[in-house]
C-alpha positions as CSV (number, residue, x, y, z in Angstrom):
1,M,7.1,-0.2,1.5
2,R,9.7,1.9,-0.6
3,D,11.8,2.3,2.7
4,W,12.3,-1.7,2.9
5,L,13.4,-1.8,-0.7
6,K,17.3,-1.7,-1.9
7,P,17.8,0.9,-4.4
8,G,16.5,-0.4,-7.8
9,G,14.3,-2.9,-6.1
10,S,10.8,-3.6,-7.5
11,I,7.5,-3.7,-5.9
12,F,4.7,-5.5,-7.1
13,I,0.8,-5.0,-6.2
14,A,-2.4,-6.6,-6.9
15,D,-5.4,-4.2,-6.1
16,Y,-8.6,-3.1,-7.5
17,G,-8.0,-0.4,-9.8
18,E,-9.7,1.9,-12.3
19,Q,-13.3,-0.1,-13.4
20,R,-13.3,1.3,-17.0
21,S,-16.1,-0.9,-18.3
22,I,-19.6,-0.7,-17.5
23,P,-20.0,-4.6,-16.3
24,M,-16.8,-3.9,-14.1
25,K,-18.4,-0.4,-12.7
26,V,-21.3,-2.5,-11.6
27,A,-19.8,-5.6,-10.5
28,F,-17.4,-3.4,-8.3
29,R,-20.4,-1.3,-6.9
30,F,-22.5,-3.9,-6.1
31,T,-19.9,-6.0,-4.3
32,V,-16.7,-4.2,-3.1
33,Q,-18.3,-0.9,-2.5
34,L,-21.5,-2.4,-0.9
35,L,-19.3,-3.9,1.5
36,D,-16.5,-1.4,1.9
37,G,-18.5,1.9,1.4
38,V,-18.2,4.0,-1.5
39,S,-15.9,6.9,0.0
40,D,-13.5,4.2,1.2
41,T,-13.2,2.7,-2.5
42,Q,-13.9,5.1,-5.0
43,P,-10.3,6.3,-5.3
44,N,-9.3,3.0,-6.2
45,A,-12.3,2.7,-8.8
46,D,-11.3,5.9,-10.4
47,G,-7.5,4.7,-10.7
48,I,-5.6,6.1,-8.2
49,L,-3.0,3.7,-6.9
50,P,-0.4,4.5,-10.2
51,R,0.0,8.2,-8.9
52,L,0.0,7.1,-5.3
53,M,2.9,5.1,-6.1
54,R,4.4,8.0,-8.1
55,E,4.0,10.3,-5.3
56,A,5.6,7.8,-2.7
57,G,8.6,8.2,-4.7
58,F,8.7,5.1,-7.2
59,I,9.5,5.3,-10.3
60,D,8.9,3.0,-13.8
61,V,5.2,2.7,-12.5
62,R,3.3,0.6,-14.9
63,Q,0.4,-1.9,-15.1
64,L,1.5,-5.4,-16.0
65,D,-2.1,-6.8,-16.4
66,R,-5.8,-6.2,-15.7
67,I,-7.9,-9.0,-14.7
68,A,-11.7,-9.1,-14.7
69,T,-13.3,-10.6,-11.7
70,P,-16.8,-11.1,-10.5
71,S,-16.2,-8.3,-7.7
72,G,-14.5,-6.0,-10.5
73,S,-11.1,-5.3,-12.2
74,I,-8.0,-6.0,-10.4
75,D,-4.7,-4.3,-11.5
76,L,-1.3,-5.8,-11.2
77,L,1.2,-2.9,-11.3
78,T,4.9,-2.7,-10.6
79,A,7.4,0.0,-9.9
80,R,11.0,0.5,-8.8
81,K,12.8,2.4,-6.1
82,I,15.0,5.0,-7.5
83,T,18.9,3.8,-7.7
84,A,21.0,5.7,-4.9
């Protein structure tokens, strides 16, 4: 995604993020992890996505919002590509 952005361009991502509360952890475990497996989904539940975005070369990584859903918390994230 970074390669497709112009310098200074922004990316927006909505994905399962860190499951901070007990209700959200339970919801995530008995929906997403039950269907997709713990090994595939635990990094998201631990909040890995902002770190991965930084490691991919994005700057100004920040969370815009967190939305509680019946299957767990969804994080809305944004970041920018470094200007050349």
